[in-house]
C-alpha positions as a printed Julia matrix, in Angstrom:
402×3 Matrix{Float64}:
  -0.04    0.01  -0.03
   1.56    3.28  -1.02
   1.52    6.26   1.31
   1.28   10.0    0.47
   3.52   11.23   3.18
   2.62   14.98   3.12
  -1.06   14.11   3.46
  -0.69   11.62   6.27
   1.73   13.79   8.12
  -0.71   16.67   7.89
  -3.33   14.58   9.79
  -0.86   13.53  12.57
  -1.59   15.47  15.72
   0.46   14.43  18.8
  -0.4    15.97  22.19
   2.93   15.97  23.91
   2.92   15.65  27.57
   6.37   15.67  29.03
   6.21   14.95  32.69
   9.6    14.69  34.31
  10.18   14.14  38.12
  13.35   15.42  39.54
  14.15   15.63  43.24
  16.04   18.61  44.78
  19.52   18.18  46.33
  19.75   18.29  49.96
  22.52   19.19  52.4
  23.73   16.46  54.81
  21.51   16.28  57.87
  23.16   16.64  61.27
  22.44   14.67  64.44
  19.79   17.16  65.58
  17.62   16.5   62.6
  14.22   15.05  63.76
  12.7    11.77  62.46
  10.12   13.68  60.35
  12.84   15.48  58.36
  14.66   12.13  57.84
  11.54   10.51  56.46
  10.88   13.53  54.13
  14.55   13.24  52.93
  14.05    9.61  51.97
  10.94   10.32  50.03
  12.67   13.23  48.15
  15.56   11.05  47.26
  13.24    8.42  45.76
  11.57   11.14  43.75
  14.88   12.29  42.57
  15.82    8.77  41.38
  12.85    8.01  39.32
  12.27    9.99  36.17
   9.38    9.46  33.74
   8.07   11.05  30.57
   4.64   10.56  28.89
   3.74   11.3   25.34
   0.24   10.76  24.09
  -2.5    11.52  21.63
  -3.78   10.53  18.23
  -1.36    9.17  15.72
  -0.81    6.84  12.75
   1.34    3.74  12.19
   1.95    2.05   8.78
   0.79   -1.29  10.15
  -2.29   -0.48  12.21
  -3.6     2.79  10.76
  -5.01    5.6   12.85
  -4.87    5.03  16.62
  -4.92    6.64  20.07
  -1.64    5.92  21.68
   0.55    6.71  24.65
   4.23    6.1   25.35
   5.97    6.32  28.81
   9.65    6.27  29.52
  10.69    5.32  33.13
  14.37    5.52  34.12
  15.86    4.81  37.49
  18.99    3.53  39.23
  18.84    0.33  41.3
  21.65    1.63  43.45
  21.82    5.45  43.93
  25.21    5.15  45.68
  26.77    3.89  42.36
  27.12    6.99  40.2
  28.9     5.07  37.42
  26.22    2.42  36.87
  23.74    2.8   33.92
  20.18    3.9   34.8
  17.6     1.25  34.17
  15.27    1.97  31.25
  11.68    0.81  30.93
   9.86    2.07  27.8
   6.1     1.36  27.66
   3.88    1.9   24.62
   0.2     1.24  24.44
  -2.36    1.94  21.48
  -6.04    1.63  20.88
  -6.31    0.85  17.14
  -8.99    2.25  14.74
  -8.91   -1.11  12.89
  -9.95   -2.82  16.09
  -7.73   -4.1   19.04
  -5.23   -3.01  21.48
  -1.42   -3.28  21.64
   1.07   -3.09  24.62
   4.71   -3.18  24.49
   7.26   -3.09  27.38
  11.13   -3.31  26.71
  12.98   -3.19  30.08
  16.78   -2.86  30.33
  17.64   -3.37  34.01
  20.99   -3.07  35.64
  21.83   -4.49  39.06
  24.79   -5.03  41.52
  27.21   -2.41  40.05
  26.33   -3.67  36.59
  27.53   -7.16  37.29
  23.99   -8.52  36.51
  21.56   -7.28  33.7
  18.11   -8.24  32.49
  17.14   -7.36  28.95
  13.66   -8.4   27.83
  10.47   -7.73  26.18
   6.76   -8.15  27.01
   4.03   -7.79  24.28
   0.32   -8.12  24.23
  -1.02   -7.9   20.64
  -4.68   -7.99  19.82
  -5.02   -6.71  16.23
  -5.27   -7.29  12.58
  -1.91   -8.62  11.16
  -0.59   -9.5    7.71
   1.08  -12.57   6.27
   2.6   -12.38   2.75
   3.91  -15.85   2.5
   7.5   -17.14   2.84
  10.31  -16.1    0.66
  11.45  -12.89  -1.24
   9.3   -13.43  -4.43
   6.07  -14.14  -2.41
   6.63  -11.27  -0.05
   7.25   -8.84  -2.93
   4.43   -9.9   -5.2
   1.49  -10.56  -2.86
  -0.75   -7.57  -2.56
  -1.64   -6.47   0.98
  -5.31   -6.52   1.77
  -8.29   -8.11   3.64
  -8.7   -10.89   1.03
  -5.0   -11.7    0.65
  -2.83  -11.08   3.73
  -4.92  -10.24   6.71
  -5.73  -12.2    9.75
  -6.54  -11.32  13.38
  -4.09  -12.31  16.06
  -4.51  -12.33  19.84
  -1.21  -13.01  21.46
   0.89  -12.63  24.61
   4.69  -12.84  24.17
   7.54  -12.5   26.72
  11.23  -13.14  26.21
  14.56  -12.01  27.58
  17.97  -12.82  28.99
  19.58  -12.87  32.44
  23.13  -11.74  31.8
  26.08  -12.01  34.25
  29.38  -10.1   33.86
  32.31  -12.43  33.25
  34.96  -11.35  35.78
  36.0    -7.82  35.24
  35.6    -7.95  31.52
  33.01   -6.36  29.21
  31.6    -9.77  28.4
  28.21  -10.93  29.69
  26.79  -14.52  29.56
  23.51  -15.96  30.77
  20.37  -17.94  30.04
  17.7   -16.77  27.64
  14.04  -17.75  27.53
  10.87  -17.16  25.29
   7.3   -17.9   26.15
   4.56  -16.96  23.73
   0.94  -17.8   22.94
  -0.73  -16.81  19.57
  -4.38  -17.34  18.52
  -5.02  -16.62  14.8
  -8.53  -16.15  13.4
 -10.34  -14.38  10.47
  -7.93  -15.79   7.99
  -7.96  -14.08   4.54
  -8.98  -16.41   1.73
  -5.56  -16.27  -0.12
  -3.7   -16.8    3.11
  -5.78  -19.92   3.84
  -4.54  -21.37   0.58
  -0.95  -20.63   1.25
   1.08  -23.93   1.36
   3.14  -23.05   4.49
   0.06  -21.89   6.36
  -1.91  -25.01   5.35
   0.88  -27.24   6.52
   1.36  -25.61   9.83
  -2.43  -25.21  10.46
  -2.88  -28.94   9.79
   0.02  -29.82  12.16
  -1.44  -27.72  14.96
  -5.13  -28.88  14.45
  -6.13  -25.62  12.79
  -7.61  -24.82   9.4
  -9.3   -22.09   7.3
 -10.83  -20.55  10.5
  -7.55  -20.17  12.2
  -5.14  -21.89  14.7
  -3.49  -21.7   18.06
   0.35  -21.78  18.61
   2.28  -22.05  21.91
   6.12  -21.49  21.91
   8.41  -22.15  24.75
  12.2   -21.87  24.21
  15.37  -21.78  26.25
  18.96  -20.89  25.32
  21.78  -18.62  26.0
  23.05  -15.12  25.11
  26.62  -13.97  25.11
  27.35  -10.28  24.7
  30.29   -7.85  24.63
  29.3    -4.27  25.54
  31.41   -1.17  25.86
  28.6     1.37  25.19
  28.47    4.37  27.44
  24.69    4.34  27.67
  22.9     1.25  26.01
  19.7     3.05  25.4
  21.25    5.91  23.39
  25.02    5.16  22.94
  27.37    7.82  21.77
  30.46    5.59  21.96
  31.44    1.96  22.3
  30.86   -1.49  20.74
  28.07   -4.02  21.25
  28.29   -7.61  19.95
  25.51  -10.11  20.79
  25.14  -13.83  20.05
  21.81  -15.49  20.97
  20.61  -19.04  20.5
  17.31  -20.56  21.57
  15.74  -23.97  21.08
  12.0   -24.89  21.21
  10.81  -28.48  21.83
   7.73  -30.26  22.91
   9.27  -31.4   26.15
   9.43  -27.75  27.08
   5.79  -27.33  26.27
   6.17  -25.91  22.77
   3.98  -27.1   19.98
   6.78  -27.37  17.43
  10.5   -28.32  17.39
  12.72  -25.49  15.99
  15.55  -23.08  16.95
  17.41  -20.04  15.83
  20.79  -18.41  16.13
  21.26  -14.64  16.0
  24.46  -12.57  15.73
  24.5    -8.77  15.98
  27.17   -6.09  15.84
  26.83   -2.4   16.66
  29.29    0.46  16.97
  28.94    4.1   17.92
  31.39    6.94  17.37
  31.28   10.61  18.35
  32.06   13.21  15.68
  33.49   16.11  17.55
  34.66   17.9   14.38
  30.9    18.35  13.65
  30.11   19.59  17.11
  28.86   18.13  20.36
  26.22   15.33  20.39
  26.93   14.28  16.85
  27.02   10.51  16.47
  27.54    8.04  13.67
  26.12    4.61  14.52
  26.16    1.4   12.42
  24.98   -2.17  12.8
  24.84   -5.5   11.12
  22.58   -8.47  12.08
  21.89  -12.0   10.9
  19.32  -14.49  12.12
  19.02  -18.01  10.93
  16.37  -20.55  12.05
  15.91  -24.25  11.63
  13.46  -27.03  12.09
   9.67  -26.65  11.97
   9.65  -22.96  12.36
   6.2   -21.39  12.65
   5.67  -18.68  10.02
   4.96  -16.2   12.96
   8.48  -16.91  14.33
  10.52  -16.76  11.04
  13.33  -14.31  10.49
  11.69  -11.01   9.37
  12.72   -7.7    7.89
  10.4    -4.63   8.57
   9.98   -3.18  12.04
  10.62    0.14  13.87
  14.0    -1.33  14.86
  15.62   -2.3   11.59
  14.89   -1.26   8.03
  12.07    1.32   8.58
  10.05    1.64   5.49
   8.97   -2.0    5.07
   5.72   -3.2    6.73
   6.31   -5.23   9.84
   7.0    -8.85   8.91
   6.46   -8.15   5.23
   9.67  -10.06   4.24
  10.14  -13.28   6.08
  12.06  -16.63   5.62
  14.11  -18.97   7.58
  17.05  -16.48   7.43
  17.51  -12.7    7.22
  20.32  -10.16   7.42
  20.76   -6.52   7.2
  23.34   -3.73   7.58
  22.81   -0.06   8.1
  24.4     3.21   9.31
  22.7     6.15  11.0
  23.86    9.72  11.7
  22.34   11.27  14.83
  22.42   15.07  15.34
  21.27   17.05  18.27
  21.06   20.8   18.18
  23.32   22.8   20.59
  21.53   25.97  21.51
  20.95   28.35  24.41
  17.29   27.89  23.75
  16.07   25.02  26.1
  13.57   23.93  23.59
  15.77   23.86  20.63
  18.5    22.13  22.69
  16.23   19.19  23.19
  15.52   18.76  19.41
  17.6    16.94  16.8
  17.4    14.73  13.73
  18.66   11.49  12.32
  19.09    9.92   8.8
  20.06    6.42   7.82
  20.66    4.12   4.93
  20.88    0.35   4.76
  20.34   -2.97   2.86
  18.73   -6.29   3.88
  17.87   -9.74   2.56
  15.71  -12.69   3.38
  16.18  -16.32   2.16
  16.23  -19.94   3.1
  19.9   -19.62   4.27
  21.95  -16.5    5.03
  24.29  -17.45   2.13
  21.29  -17.83  -0.28
  19.42  -14.55  -0.3
  16.31  -14.36  -2.31
  16.68  -10.71  -3.06
  18.13   -7.34  -1.92
  16.02   -4.88   0.24
  17.49   -1.33   0.05
  16.28    1.24   2.59
  16.87    4.76   3.73
  15.09    7.48   5.76
  15.29   10.21   8.38
  13.53   11.59  11.36
  12.97   13.94  14.26
  14.44   13.51  17.79
  12.93   14.98  20.95
  15.03   14.5   24.16
  12.51   13.76  26.9
  15.06   12.94  29.55
  18.89   13.35  29.5
  20.13   11.08  26.78
  16.7     9.58  26.25
  14.85   10.47  23.0
  11.4    10.09  21.41
  11.71    9.57  17.77
   9.53   10.19  14.73
  11.0     8.39  11.69
  10.03    8.34   8.1
  11.34    5.37   6.15
  11.46    4.6    2.42
  11.04    1.23   0.58
  12.42    1.83  -2.88
  11.1    -1.56  -4.16
   7.48   -0.67  -3.63
   7.98    3.05  -3.66
   6.24    3.34  -0.25
   7.06    5.62   2.66
   6.11    4.59   6.26
   5.96    6.71   9.45
   7.02    5.52  12.98
   6.71    6.85  16.55
   8.88    5.18  19.26
  10.75    5.81  22.53
  14.58    5.33  22.46
  16.68    4.85  19.28
  16.27    2.02  16.82
  19.61    0.46  17.84
């Protein structure tokens, strides 16, 4: 579906509510301070630690159409005495969709014990119309999006994450990874019901033309190397991640399959262009094997990779992409202008049965606005371009894409 950007941008109306809670600094209390003052000080310190921002109002997303949404960003430290430890970040986004349904997304990044232990995860509740274009580059490219061809309704609850422990005094982290997800598919489009991959999986799971249910339970491990200064919005450092999970019936999963993901990111300040100017680049591959449900296949198209392709529009057992992004914040005496910036990116991706056997090339580029809602924490509005279908898509999200 093509998108007249000027027309749709004109109907976007965001009511920005920026609520930030900051405590005041207090001098050291002497021995004569009474109990009431001590209790008040404890409360104020807690207020100073927790910061939150809320953005809300009507909007538009390429996948779900017009909506009423709200995004919240919570940041805090699990140990206020450790000034060097990263603040924990919990972005939350929810939306009531004009097409029917409700979505909720929570992506916590939590740091504990002087950053010797981390938890990175995601919780999703999705109750909305979705789209399935088939498997493979040719199918994904040629099937027209619509209620008779690609649409189905999905009610799902998904949670996954990793518990990461620092290895000695190094920048390496290692720990167990998990995934638990339930999906119920209904209102299957006529063309989708005749897709051979869907028919095979529906038969295996006891479903059919009317829909099917799928339960996934997987365990694995994650190994990462991380020298980023602030993971939610890095200005410098390197991040490398290797994640593997396996799903089997003895775990409670309906199918037997697994995947391996490798990702590399790097960030570099560009002081010759001024303060708060960053070049970031990333590359990622994901390869799956076994009886992979089509809902869990490797996909291109999300607010966090090649923005401009519909979410899950391109899927197969393997995918890969590489992209670079320039991030530029304005440096001004004006407090308002000082909180604004922009970014632009370019990249290329692929999907195929194997990483070394791509079905086709997916070019991508775009740009967007940045609004700093907390120190080093941005709300972003991105416009991404898919040159293959000549479509332009619009995105609203807390924190950077990578």
